[in-house]
DOGUTI-661625 format. One record per residue (C-alpha): residue number from 1; residue in one letter; y, x, z. Coordinates in steps of 0.05 Angstrom, whole numbers, plus 32768, in hexadecimal, padded with zeros to 4 digits. Last residue first. Example, Ala and Ser with C-alpha at 12.3 -4.5 7.8 and 13.67 -1.06 7.14 Angstrom:
[atom 2 "s" [7FEB 8111 808F]],
[atom 1 "a" [7FA6 80F6 809C]],
***
This chain:
[atom 545 "i" [8528 820C 85DB]],
[atom 544 "k" [8557 823C 85B8]],
[atom 543 "e" [856D 825C 85F9]],
[atom 542 "m" [858C 82A0 85F6]],
[atom 541 "e" [85D0 828F 85D9]],
[atom 540 "q" [85EC 82C6 85AD]],
[atom 539 "n" [861D 82FF 85B0]],
[atom 538 "g" [8616 8311 85FA]],
[atom 537 "l" [8606 8359 85EC]],
[atom 536 "l" [85C3 8355 860F]],
[atom 535 "n" [85BB 8314 85E9]],
[atom 534 "i" [85B1 833B 85A9]],
[atom 533 "i" [8572 835C 85C5]],
[atom 532 "s" [855B 8319 85E3]],
[atom 531 "y" [8557 8301 859B]],
[atom 530 "g" [850F 8319 8595]],
[atom 529 "i" [84FA 82F7 85D5]],
[atom 528 "n" [851B 82B6 85C0]],
[atom 527 "v" [84F8 82BA 857D]],
[atom 526 "l" [84B5 82C2 85A0]],
[atom 525 "h" [84C5 8285 85CC]],
[atom 524 "d" [84D0 825B 858E]],
[atom 523 "g" [848F 8273 856F]],
[atom 522 "v" [846A 8260 85AE]],
[atom 521 "r" [8487 821A 85A5]],
[atom 520 "e" [8469 8216 8560]],
[atom 519 "i" [8424 8228 857C]],
[atom 518 "n" [842B 81F4 85B3]],
[atom 517 "s" [843F 81BE 8580]],
[atom 516 "i" [8404 81D1 8553]],
[atom 515 "i" [83D6 81C9 858F]],
[atom 514 "t" [83F4 8187 85A6]],
[atom 513 "t" [83F2 816A 8560]],
[atom 512 "y" [83A8 817B 8559]],
[atom 511 "c" [8394 8163 859F]],
[atom 510 "s" [83B8 8120 8599]],
[atom 509 "t" [839F 8113 8552]],
[atom 508 "l" [8356 8124 8561]],
[atom 507 "e" [8344 80DD 8573]],
[atom 506 "i" [835A 80C8 852D]],
[atom 505 "k" [831C 80EB 8512]],
[atom 504 "c" [8325 8114 84D2]],
[atom 503 "a" [8311 8109 848A]],
[atom 502 "d" [8319 80BE 8491]],
[atom 501 "a" [834C 80BF 8458]],
[atom 500 "i" [837F 80A2 8489]],
[atom 499 "v" [836D 80D7 84BC]],
[atom 498 "r" [8371 810D 8486]],
[atom 497 "s" [83B7 80F6 8473]],
[atom 496 "f" [83CA 80F6 84BD]],
[atom 495 "h" [83B4 813E 84C1]],
[atom 494 "k" [83D9 8152 8482]],
[atom 493 "k" [841A 8135 849E]],
[atom 492 "a" [8412 815A 84E0]],
[atom 491 "m" [8402 819A 84BA]],
[atom 490 "e" [8441 8193 8490]],
[atom 489 "e" [846E 8189 84CD]],
[atom 488 "k" [8451 81C3 84F4]],
[atom 487 "m" [844F 81F0 84B7]],
[atom 486 "n" [8499 81E6 84AD]],
[atom 485 "d" [84A8 81FD 84F4]],
[atom 484 "t" [847B 823A 84EB]],
[atom 483 "k" [849E 824D 84AA]],
[atom 482 "e" [84E1 8247 84CD]],
[atom 481 "e" [84C6 8275 8503]],
[atom 480 "l" [84AE 82A7 84CF]],
[atom 479 "k" [84F2 82A9 84AF]],
[atom 478 "d" [8515 82B2 84F1]],
[atom 477 "l" [84E8 82EE 8501]],
[atom 476 "y" [84F8 830A 84BD]],
[atom 475 "p" [8542 8304 84CB]],
[atom 474 "l" [8538 8327 850F]],
[atom 473 "a" [8514 8364 84F2]],
[atom 472 "a" [8554 838D 84EA]],
[atom 471 "r" [855F 8385 8535]],
[atom 470 "n" [8528 83B8 8545]],
[atom 469 "d" [853C 83C5 858D]],
[atom 468 "f" [84FB 83EC 8598]],
[atom 467 "e" [84D9 83C3 85CD]],
[atom 466 "f" [84FA 837F 85C2]],
[atom 465 "i" [84FA 8383 8576]],
[atom 464 "n" [84B2 839C 8574]],
[atom 463 "i" [849F 8366 85A6]],
[atom 462 "s" [84BA 8330 8578]],
[atom 461 "i" [849B 834E 8539]],
[atom 460 "k" [8455 834F 8554]],
[atom 459 "a" [845C 8309 8572]],
[atom 458 "m" [8477 82EE 8530]],
[atom 457 "e" [8439 8307 850C]],
[atom 456 "i" [8410 82E4 8542]],
[atom 455 "v" [8438 82A5 8533]],
[atom 454 "n" [8427 82A8 84E9]],
[atom 453 "s" [83DE 82B4 84FA]],
[atom 452 "f" [83E0 8275 8525]],
[atom 451 "m" [83FA 824B 84EC]],
[atom 450 "v" [83C6 8265 84BB]],
[atom 449 "n" [8390 825C 84EF]],
[atom 448 "l" [83A5 8214 84FD]],
[atom 447 "e" [83A2 8204 84B3]],
[atom 446 "e" [835C 8223 84AE]],
[atom 445 "k" [8344 81FC 84EA]],
[atom 444 "a" [835E 81BA 84CD]],
[atom 443 "t" [8339 81C8 848C]],
[atom 442 "q" [82F9 81D8 84B1]],
[atom 441 "s" [82FD 8196 84D6]],
[atom 440 "f" [8310 8196 851F]],
[atom 439 "a" [82DD 8187 8554]],
[atom 438 "l" [82D2 814F 8587]],
[atom 437 "q" [829D 8149 85BC]],
[atom 436 "e" [82CB 8122 85EB]],
[atom 435 "r" [82C3 8157 8622]],
[atom 434 "e" [82C7 818F 85EF]],
[atom 433 "m" [8306 8172 85D1]],
[atom 432 "e" [8325 816B 8616]],
[atom 431 "k" [8311 81B3 8627]],
[atom 430 "y" [8331 81CB 85E6]],
[atom 429 "m" [8371 81A5 85F5]],
[atom 428 "k" [8374 81C3 863B]],
[atom 427 "v" [836A 8209 861E]],
[atom 426 "i" [83A3 81FD 85EE]],
[atom 425 "n" [83D0 81E9 8628]],
[atom 424 "i" [83BB 8229 864C]],
[atom 423 "a" [83D3 8253 8611]],
[atom 422 "h" [8414 822B 8611]],
[atom 421 "d" [841E 823F 865B]],
[atom 420 "g" [8416 8289 8649]],
[atom 419 "i" [844C 8281 8614]],
[atom 418 "r" [8477 8261 864B]],
[atom 417 "e" [846F 82A0 8676]],
[atom 416 "i" [8486 82CB 863C]],
[atom 415 "d" [84C4 82A0 8632]],
[atom 414 "n" [84D5 82A3 867D]],
[atom 413 "i" [84C9 82EF 867C]],
[atom 412 "v" [84FB 82F4 8643]],
[atom 411 "h" [8531 82C9 8664]],
[atom 410 "f" [8530 82F3 86A4]],
[atom 409 "y" [8530 8332 867A]],
[atom 408 "a" [8570 831D 8657]],
[atom 407 "g" [8596 8316 8699]],
[atom 406 "i" [857A 8358 86B3]],
[atom 405 "n" [858D 837C 8674]],
[atom 404 "k" [85D6 8368 867A]],
[atom 403 "e" [85D6 837E 86C3]],
[atom 402 "i" [85BC 83C2 86AC]],
[atom 401 "e" [85FD 83D3 8688]],
[atom 400 "i" [8625 83BE 86C4]],
[atom 399 "p" [8603 83EC 86F6]],
[atom 398 "a" [85C8 83D1 871E]],
[atom 397 "q" [85C7 83CF 876A]],
[atom 396 "s" [85BE 8385 877B]],
[atom 395 "s" [85A2 8376 8735]],
[atom 394 "l" [8564 83A1 8743]],
[atom 393 "d" [854E 8376 877E]],
[atom 392 "v" [8555 8336 8754]],
[atom 391 "l" [8532 8358 8719]],
[atom 390 "y" [84F8 836B 8747]],
[atom 389 "k" [84F1 8323 875E]],
[atom 388 "a" [84EF 830B 8716]],
[atom 387 "i" [84BE 8343 8703]],
[atom 386 "e" [8490 832E 873D]],
[atom 385 "n" [8493 82E4 872A]],
[atom 384 "n" [8483 82F1 86E1]],
[atom 383 "i" [844C 8322 86F3]],
[atom 382 "y" [842B 82ED 871E]],
[atom 381 "d" [8432 82B8 86E8]],
[atom 380 "i" [8412 82E7 86B6]],
[atom 379 "d" [83DA 82F8 86E7]],
[atom 378 "e" [83CC 82AE 86F2]],
[atom 377 "e" [83C9 82A5 86A6]],
[atom 376 "t" [8398 82DF 86A4]],
[atom 375 "k" [836B 82BA 86D5]],
[atom 374 "l" [836D 827B 86AA]],
[atom 373 "i" [835B 82A2 866C]],
[atom 372 "k" [8323 82C6 8692]],
[atom 371 "d" [8307 8283 86AA]],
[atom 370 "i" [8309 826A 8661]],
[atom 369 "d" [82DF 82A5 8649]],
[atom 368 "s" [82E5 829E 85FE]],
[atom 367 "k" [82AE 8283 85D0]],
[atom 366 "k" [82C3 827D 8588]],
[atom 365 "g" [82C6 8236 856D]],
[atom 364 "n" [8308 8240 854A]],
[atom 363 "i" [832B 8215 857F]],
[atom 362 "l" [8310 8245 85B4]],
[atom 361 "q" [8330 827E 858D]],
[atom 360 "f" [8373 8260 859F]],
[atom 359 "a" [836A 826E 85E9]],
[atom 358 "d" [8357 82B7 85DD]],
[atom 357 "n" [8394 82C0 85B0]],
[atom 356 "l" [83C3 82A2 85E4]],
[atom 355 "n" [83A5 82CF 8619]],
[atom 354 "n" [83B2 830B 85ED]],
[atom 353 "i" [83F9 82F4 85E3]],
[atom 352 "s" [8405 82EA 862E]],
[atom 351 "l" [83E5 832C 8643]],
[atom 350 "n" [840D 8351 860F]],
[atom 349 "y" [844E 8331 8627]],
[atom 348 "m" [8440 8341 8670]],
[atom 347 "n" [8436 838B 865D]],
[atom 346 "i" [8475 8388 8633]],
[atom 345 "i" [849A 836B 866F]],
[atom 344 "e" [847E 83A3 869B]],
[atom 343 "k" [8498 83D7 866A]],
[atom 342 "k" [84DD 83B7 866A]],
[atom 341 "v" [84DC 83B6 86B7]],
[atom 340 "q" [84CB 8400 86B6]],
[atom 339 "n" [850A 840E 868D]],
[atom 338 "s" [8533 83E6 86BF]],
[atom 337 "a" [8516 840E 86F9]],
[atom 336 "i" [8529 844E 86D4]],
[atom 335 "l" [8570 8437 86CD]],
[atom 334 "p" [8572 841B 8714]],
[atom 333 "t" [855E 845D 8736]],
[atom 332 "v" [8551 844B 877F]],
[atom 331 "l" [852E 840D 8765]],
[atom 330 "l" [84F3 8439 8752]],
[atom 329 "h" [84D5 8432 8798]],
[atom 328 "s" [84CD 83E7 878D]],
[atom 327 "d" [8499 83F3 8756]],
[atom 326 "i" [8496 83D9 8710]],
[atom 325 "y" [8465 83F6 86DD]],
[atom 324 "k" [841E 83DC 86DE]],
[atom 323 "l" [841E 839B 8705]],
[atom 322 "v" [83D9 837C 86FF]],
[atom 321 "n" [83BB 83B8 8722]],
[atom 320 "n" [83B2 839A 8767]],
[atom 319 "r" [839E 83D6 8791]],
[atom 318 "k" [8356 83DD 87A6]],
[atom 317 "i" [833F 83D3 87ED]],
[atom 316 "s" [830A 8407 8800]],
[atom 315 "r" [8340 8437 8816]],
[atom 314 "n" [8345 847D 87F9]],
[atom 313 "k" [8350 84B3 882E]],
[atom 312 "i" [8393 84D1 8840]],
[atom 311 "i" [8388 8515 8862]],
[atom 310 "l" [8354 852F 8831]],
[atom 309 "q" [837A 8514 87F6]],
[atom 308 "s" [83BA 8536 880E]],
[atom 307 "l" [8393 8578 8813]],
[atom 306 "f" [8378 8570 87CC]],
[atom 305 "v" [83BE 8563 87B1]],
[atom 304 "l" [83DA 859F 87D6]],
[atom 303 "w" [839F 85C8 87BC]],
[atom 302 "k" [83AC 85B2 8775]],
[atom 301 "i" [83F5 85C5 877C]],
[atom 300 "f" [83E3 860B 8794]],
[atom 299 "p" [8401 8634 875B]],
[atom 298 "l" [8445 8613 8767]],
[atom 297 "l" [8444 8621 87B2]],
[atom 296 "l" [8467 8665 87B2]],
[atom 295 "i" [8496 8656 8778]],
[atom 294 "s" [84AA 8614 8797]],
[atom 293 "t" [84B4 8633 87DC]],
[atom 292 "s" [84DF 866A 87BD]],
[atom 291 "v" [850B 8639 8796]],
[atom 290 "n" [8514 860C 87D3]],
[atom 289 "f" [8525 8642 8805]],
[atom 288 "v" [854F 866B 87D5]],
[atom 287 "v" [857A 862F 87C3]],
[atom 286 "h" [8586 861D 880C]],
[atom 285 "f" [8595 8666 881B]],
[atom 284 "l" [85CA 8666 87E4]],
[atom 283 "a" [85EB 8628 8800]],
[atom 282 "i" [85ED 864A 8845]],
[atom 281 "k" [860B 8689 8828]],
[atom 280 "f" [863D 8661 87FF]],
[atom 279 "e" [8658 8640 883D]],
[atom 278 "i" [865B 8684 8860]],
[atom 277 "a" [868D 869B 882D]],
[atom 276 "i" [8679 86D5 8800]],
[atom 275 "n" [8677 8721 8809]],
[atom 274 "i" [862C 8728 8815]],
[atom 273 "s" [8624 875B 884C]],
[atom 272 "d" [8621 8726 8882]],
[atom 271 "f" [85E7 8704 885E]],
[atom 270 "l" [85C1 8745 885B]],
[atom 269 "n" [85D0 8753 88A4]],
[atom 268 "i" [85B5 870E 88B6]],
[atom 267 "i" [8576 871C 888D]],
[atom 266 "p" [856C 8761 88AC]],
[atom 265 "n" [8577 8745 88F3]],
[atom 264 "k" [8549 8708 88EB]],
[atom 263 "f" [850D 872C 88CB]],
[atom 262 "i" [84D6 8711 88F7]],
[atom 261 "l" [84F7 86CF 890B]],
[atom 260 "l" [8515 86C3 88C6]],
[atom 259 "i" [84D2 86D1 88A3]],
[atom 258 "i" [84AC 86A4 88D4]],
[atom 257 "t" [84DF 866C 88CA]],
[atom 256 "f" [84DC 8676 887E]],
[atom 255 "i" [8491 866D 887C]],
[atom 254 "l" [8490 8632 88AC]],
[atom 253 "t" [84C9 8610 8886]],
[atom 252 "g" [84A7 8618 8843]],
[atom 251 "i" [8466 85FC 885F]],
[atom 250 "v" [848A 85C1 887F]],
[atom 249 "n" [84B2 85B4 883F]],
[atom 248 "f" [8476 85B2 8811]],
[atom 247 "m" [844C 858D 8843]],
[atom 246 "l" [8480 8555 8849]],
[atom 245 "h" [8485 854C 87FE]],
[atom 244 "i" [8439 854F 87FA]],
[atom 243 "l" [8437 8516 882E]],
[atom 242 "s" [8467 84EC 8804]],
[atom 241 "a" [843A 84F6 87C7]],
[atom 240 "r" [83FC 84E7 87F1]],
[atom 239 "k" [841A 84A4 8805]],
[atom 238 "a" [8425 8494 87BB]],
[atom 237 "n" [83DD 84A9 87AD]],
[atom 236 "e" [83C2 847B 87E3]],
[atom 235 "s" [83E8 843F 87C7]],
[atom 234 "t" [8428 8425 87E7]],
[atom 233 "g" [8434 83FC 8826]],
[atom 232 "i" [845D 8433 8847]],
[atom 231 "s" [846E 8469 8814]],
[atom 230 "s" [84BA 845B 881B]],
[atom 229 "i" [84B9 8470 8864]],
[atom 228 "l" [8498 84B3 8853]],
[atom 227 "a" [84C9 84BF 881A]],
[atom 226 "t" [8506 84B3 8846]],
[atom 225 "v" [84E8 84DE 887E]],
[atom 224 "c" [84DF 851A 884F]],
[atom 223 "t" [8529 852B 8855]],
[atom 222 "g" [851D 8542 889C]],
[atom 221 "i" [84EF 857A 8886]],
[atom 220 "n" [8523 859A 8859]],
[atom 219 "t" [8558 858D 888D]],
[atom 218 "g" [8532 85B7 88BF]],
[atom 217 "l" [8536 85F6 8894]],
[atom 216 "i" [8581 85EA 888E]],
[atom 215 "i" [8586 85E8 88DA]],
[atom 214 "f" [8563 862C 88DD]],
[atom 213 "l" [8593 864A 88AB]],
[atom 212 "s" [85D1 862E 88CD]],
[atom 211 "s" [85BE 864C 8910]],
[atom 210 "e" [85BA 8692 88F2]],
[atom 209 "i" [85FA 868B 88C9]],
[atom 208 "s" [861F 8678 8908]],
[atom 207 "l" [8635 8630 8913]],
[atom 206 "i" [8678 8619 892E]],
[atom 205 "g" [86A2 864A 8905]],
[atom 204 "g" [86C1 8614 88DA]],
[atom 203 "g" [869C 862B 889C]],
[atom 202 "a" [865B 8627 88C3]],
[atom 201 "l" [866B 85E0 88D9]],
[atom 200 "v" [867F 85CD 8892]],
[atom 199 "i" [8640 85EB 8873]],
[atom 198 "v" [8614 85CA 88A8]],
[atom 197 "i" [8634 8586 8899]],
[atom 196 "g" [862A 858F 884E]],
[atom 195 "t" [85E1 85A1 8859]],
[atom 194 "m" [85DA 8562 8882]],
[atom 193 "a" [85F7 8539 8849]],
[atom 192 "s" [85C8 855A 8817]],
[atom 191 "s" [858C 8551 8845]],
[atom 190 "s" [859A 8506 8844]],
[atom 189 "q" [8577 84D2 886F]],
[atom 188 "i" [85B1 84CD 88A2]],
[atom 187 "l" [8580 84CB 88DC]],
[atom 186 "a" [8549 84F4 88BB]],
[atom 185 "t" [857C 852A 88AB]],
[atom 184 "f" [8595 8529 88F3]],
[atom 183 "a" [854F 852E 8910]],
[atom 182 "i" [8533 8564 88E1]],
[atom 181 "g" [8570 8591 88E7]],
[atom 180 "i" [8570 8589 8933]],
[atom 179 "l" [8526 859A 8933]],
[atom 178 "i" [8533 85D9 890C]],
[atom 177 "l" [856A 85EC 893E]],
[atom 176 "l" [8538 85E1 8977]],
[atom 175 "l" [8505 860E 8955]],
[atom 174 "p" [8538 8645 894B]],
[atom 173 "f" [8559 8643 8990]],
[atom 172 "n" [85A5 8640 8994]],
[atom 171 "v" [85A4 85FE 89BA]],
[atom 170 "k" [85D2 8616 89F2]],
[atom 169 "s" [85FD 863F 89C3]],
[atom 168 "i" [8607 8601 8997]],
[atom 167 "i" [8624 85DA 89D1]],
[atom 166 "d" [8654 8612 89E4]],
[atom 165 "m" [8668 8618 899B]],
[atom 164 "f" [8677 85CE 899A]],
[atom 163 "y" [86A8 85D2 89D3]],
[atom 162 "t" [86C8 8613 89BA]],
[atom 161 "i" [86D5 85F4 8975]],
[atom 160 "v" [86F2 85B5 8995]],
[atom 159 "e" [8722 85DE 89BF]],
[atom 158 "q" [8734 8608 8982]],
[atom 157 "n" [874B 85C9 895D]],
[atom 156 "n" [8740 85C7 8912]],
[atom 155 "f" [86F8 85B1 891B]],
[atom 154 "a" [86FC 8568 8906]],
[atom 153 "s" [8726 857D 88CB]],
[atom 152 "s" [86E8 859D 88AC]],
[atom 151 "m" [86C2 855A 88AD]],
[atom 150 "l" [86FE 8537 888D]],
[atom 149 "e" [8704 856E 8858]],
[atom 148 "l" [86B9 8568 8848]],
[atom 147 "g" [86C0 851D 8841]],
[atom 146 "i" [86FC 8524 8814]],
[atom 145 "f" [86D4 8557 87EC]],
[atom 144 "i" [869A 8526 87E2]],
[atom 143 "l" [86CC 84EE 87D5]],
[atom 142 "g" [86EB 8514 879B]],
[atom 141 "i" [86A7 8524 877C]],
[atom 140 "g" [8694 84DA 8780]],
[atom 139 "t" [86D7 84C3 8764]],
[atom 138 "f" [86D2 84F4 872A]],
[atom 137 "i" [868B 84DC 871A]],
[atom 136 "q" [86A1 8494 8721]],
[atom 135 "g" [86DA 84A0 86F0]],
[atom 134 "i" [86AB 84C1 86BF]],
[atom 133 "n" [8680 8483 86C2]],
[atom 132 "k" [86BC 8455 86B9]],
[atom 131 "i" [86D2 847D 867D]],
[atom 130 "i" [868C 8477 865F]],
[atom 129 "s" [868B 842C 866F]],
[atom 128 "k" [86CA 841E 8647]],
[atom 127 "k" [86F3 83E8 866B]],
[atom 126 "f" [8722 8417 8691]],
[atom 125 "f" [8730 8407 86DA]],
[atom 124 "m" [86FC 843C 86EF]],
[atom 123 "m" [872B 8472 86D4]],
[atom 122 "m" [875D 8464 870C]],
[atom 121 "v" [8726 846B 8740]],
[atom 120 "g" [8712 84AD 8721]],
[atom 119 "i" [8758 84C9 8722]],
[atom 118 "f" [875F 84B6 876C]],
[atom 117 "a" [871C 84D6 877F]],
[atom 116 "l" [872B 8512 8753]],
[atom 115 "i" [8766 851F 8782]],
[atom 114 "s" [8732 8539 87B3]],
[atom 113 "i" [872A 8578 8788]],
[atom 112 "y" [8771 858D 879B]],
[atom 111 "q" [876B 857E 87E5]],
[atom 110 "s" [8726 859D 87E7]],
[atom 109 "l" [873D 85DF 87C9]],
[atom 108 "k" [8732 8607 8808]],
[atom 107 "f" [8703 8635 87E1]],
[atom 106 "s" [86CF 862D 8818]],
[atom 105 "s" [86C8 85E4 8803]],
[atom 104 "f" [86A2 85FE 87C7]],
[atom 103 "s" [8666 8601 87F6]],
[atom 102 "a" [865F 85B5 87F1]],
[atom 101 "i" [8650 85BA 87A6]],
[atom 100 "i" [861B 85EF 87B3]],
[atom 99 "g" [85FD 85C3 87E9]],
[atom 98 "t" [85FC 8589 87B8]],
[atom 97 "i" [85D8 85B3 8784]],
[atom 96 "t" [85A1 85C5 87B6]],
[atom 95 "t" [8581 8581 87A8]],
[atom 94 "g" [8567 8599 8765]],
[atom 93 "i" [8539 85CC 8785]],
[atom 92 "n" [8518 8599 87B3]],
[atom 91 "a" [8511 856A 8778]],
[atom 90 "g" [84EC 85A0 8752]],
[atom 89 "m" [84B6 85A3 8787]],
[atom 88 "i" [84B2 8557 8785]],
[atom 87 "i" [84A9 8559 873A]],
[atom 86 "s" [8470 858C 8741]],
[atom 85 "t" [844D 855F 8774]],
[atom 84 "a" [8456 851F 874B]],
[atom 83 "q" [8432 853D 870F]],
[atom 82 "f" [83F5 854E 873A]],
[atom 81 "l" [83F8 8509 875B]],
[atom 80 "t" [83F4 84E9 8717]],
[atom 79 "i" [842B 84C4 86F3]],
[atom 78 "i" [8432 847B 86DD]],
[atom 77 "g" [8401 845F 8710]],
[atom 76 "a" [8434 842F 872D]],
[atom 75 "n" [842D 8451 8771]],
[atom 74 "v" [8436 8494 8750]],
[atom 73 "l" [8476 847D 872D]],
[atom 72 "g" [848F 845E 876E]],
[atom 71 "i" [8480 849E 8795]],
[atom 70 "v" [84A7 84C4 875F]],
[atom 69 "m" [84E2 8495 8769]],
[atom 68 "v" [84E0 84A1 87B4]],
[atom 67 "t" [84DE 84EC 87A6]],
[atom 66 "t" [8519 84E8 8776]],
[atom 65 "a" [8542 84BE 87A7]],
[atom 64 "s" [8532 84EE 87E0]],
[atom 63 "s" [8544 852A 87B4]],
[atom 62 "s" [8588 850A 87AA]],
[atom 61 "q" [85BF 851D 8779]],
[atom 60 "i" [85AA 84ED 8741]],
[atom 59 "i" [85B4 8521 870A]],
[atom 58 "a" [85A1 8560 8730]],
[atom 57 "t" [8565 8539 874A]],
[atom 56 "v" [854F 8528 8703]],
[atom 55 "g" [8556 8570 86ED]],
[atom 54 "a" [8533 858F 8728]],
[atom 53 "g" [84F9 855E 8723]],
[atom 52 "i" [84F4 8567 86D8]],
[atom 51 "g" [84F5 85B3 86DE]],
[atom 50 "v" [84BF 85B1 8714]],
[atom 49 "g" [8494 8584 86E7]],
[atom 48 "l" [849F 85B2 86AB]],
[atom 47 "i" [8485 85ED 86D5]],
[atom 46 "r" [844A 85C3 86EC]],
[atom 45 "n" [8435 85B1 86A5]],
[atom 44 "n" [8409 8574 86B2]],
[atom 43 "s" [843B 8548 868E]],
[atom 42 "v" [847C 8524 869A]],
[atom 41 "k" [84A2 8520 8658]],
[atom 40 "d" [84B1 84D6 8660]],
[atom 39 "l" [84D5 84E8 86A1]],
[atom 38 "i" [8507 8512 867B]],
[atom 37 "r" [8513 84DB 8648]],
[atom 36 "k" [8521 84AA 8681]],
[atom 35 "v" [8551 84DB 86A1]],
[atom 34 "g" [8575 84E5 865F]],
[atom 33 "e" [857C 849A 8657]],
[atom 32 "g" [859A 8497 869D]],
[atom 31 "c" [85CC 84D0 8692]],
[atom 30 "a" [860D 84AB 8699]],
[atom 29 "s" [85F3 8475 86C6]],
[atom 28 "e" [85CC 84A8 86F0]],
[atom 27 "l" [8609 84D4 86F5]],
[atom 26 "a" [8633 8499 870C]],
[atom 25 "h" [8601 8482 8740]],
[atom 24 "s" [85F8 84C9 875C]],
[atom 23 "l" [8643 84D6 875E]],
[atom 22 "m" [864D 8494 8783]],
[atom 21 "n" [8615 84A3 87B4]],
[atom 20 "m" [862F 84E9 87C1]],
[atom 19 "g" [8675 84D0 87CC]],
[atom 18 "a" [865D 849C 87FD]],
[atom 17 "i" [8635 84D2 8820]],
[atom 16 "f" [8673 84FE 8827]],
[atom 15 "v" [869F 84C3 883D]],
[atom 14 "g" [866D 84B2 8874]],
[atom 13 "v" [8666 84FA 888A]],
[atom 12 "g" [86B1 8502 888D]],
[atom 11 "t" [86B8 84C3 88B6]],
[atom 10 "l" [8682 84DD 88E5]],
[atom 9 "l" [86A6 851F 88ED]],
[atom 8 "a" [86E9 84FE 88F8]],
[atom 7 "l" [86CA 84D0 892C]],
[atom 6 "i" [86AA 850C 894E]],
[atom 5 "c" [86EC 8531 8950]],
[atom 4 "t" [8711 84F5 896C]],
[atom 3 "i" [86DC 84EF 89A2]],
[atom 2 "i" [86E4 8539 89B3]],
[atom 1 "m" [8730 8533 89B7]],
***
């Protein structure tokens, strides 16, 4: 009987967590753009930061996911530690939503709400993504209540209830109950799931209101384990963000533990006097704990940051700052991770075009740092490899709409990397000319500058199309590419005419034609990048080369 009860409880927990994850994924897909817009508003306004943290967590239904994401943003240098602290405070408030949802099980409507799982699964067969998203939301909610019902069913037998009540009575000591909350939450890595379990146990008469409150306090500390693990191998500030998350919950737990121990009887009497189900009382306490702790610590954010800096010192080794936007911790929210990939691609693109310009200036006789050009090319190759690996990781958990982006992004970074290679080819031609003591005529330089200026104009338009989805500019991009192709043919003819007229050395032919060929090929890659927008819809072939 006891083994059957435990199996039912574990099955219920599994279904509950699966429902939470599905609901989180569906809400993120439906509200992903909103989440990105919310994060773009992150500032030094601590109230706004708390609101953003609460809002994002309410959407993705996981304070751990929000905190891990924040650690990723700090690690990537996108937000400051001060900003991260207020968001983390808000995340603790937002996570109480799941407890409130779980408390609705007291209405004994689980069997009716559970039908949403079936309705949701049926809706997921539709082709329209919006209907599929709604179907996933329904399925997630349905599974949450099925999980709650399974957990409740584990305690339908009086013998089982008596058995567990005997166990609870032996550990009915506040600090031990807090440790139980910490341990079990750390084990299942979800304070929301643990809160759901406590609510079910209290609703089944296994846990008293007093015991439930102390376990809830423990769950708030236990949920920090996920963030602490995720900060391993990150920057000092990212580690500090996870430490602040822990400090926030430890301080809050200490304060509330002292209050509960000193004023236990009045508080319990107050809860007993409230004419609502015990499930709602526990959910309400969870809300009060996180809101009160946030209000209490909000004025002391700078002190929390200062304390974290005292505990975690700066290391002498500096973090590689070639990658500016992508971070593995952001993979917990695929839509935001995808947005960061796009920013990193633009960063890679700018490096590549600037390097191309530096390489070309060598042909004009201007001194560029060749070692710097070669080092930047190494950085471009490094970013290319890191983005590619990141896209592979992202593809394993990305929704359908992001999968299209991932395919296009692979092509785009390949084109950008090839632009970098063409810059190095130009450097090689310059070094060969320098070695042979050759130089282009003024006329040849002017022709090359006109062609290169045309390609730079293409570069500005191409990245504008990619970044802002400016499809109206595609015809102009095509026109400039056609102009570049025509220039290549005309310039080759003019060069041979100068060679025949003895106005240019024949030894320069290989270098000249190689350079104009590389510039023309850059134009092809720029068109590919611009047309990647259309390729997201699958309407056109990516490769023109």
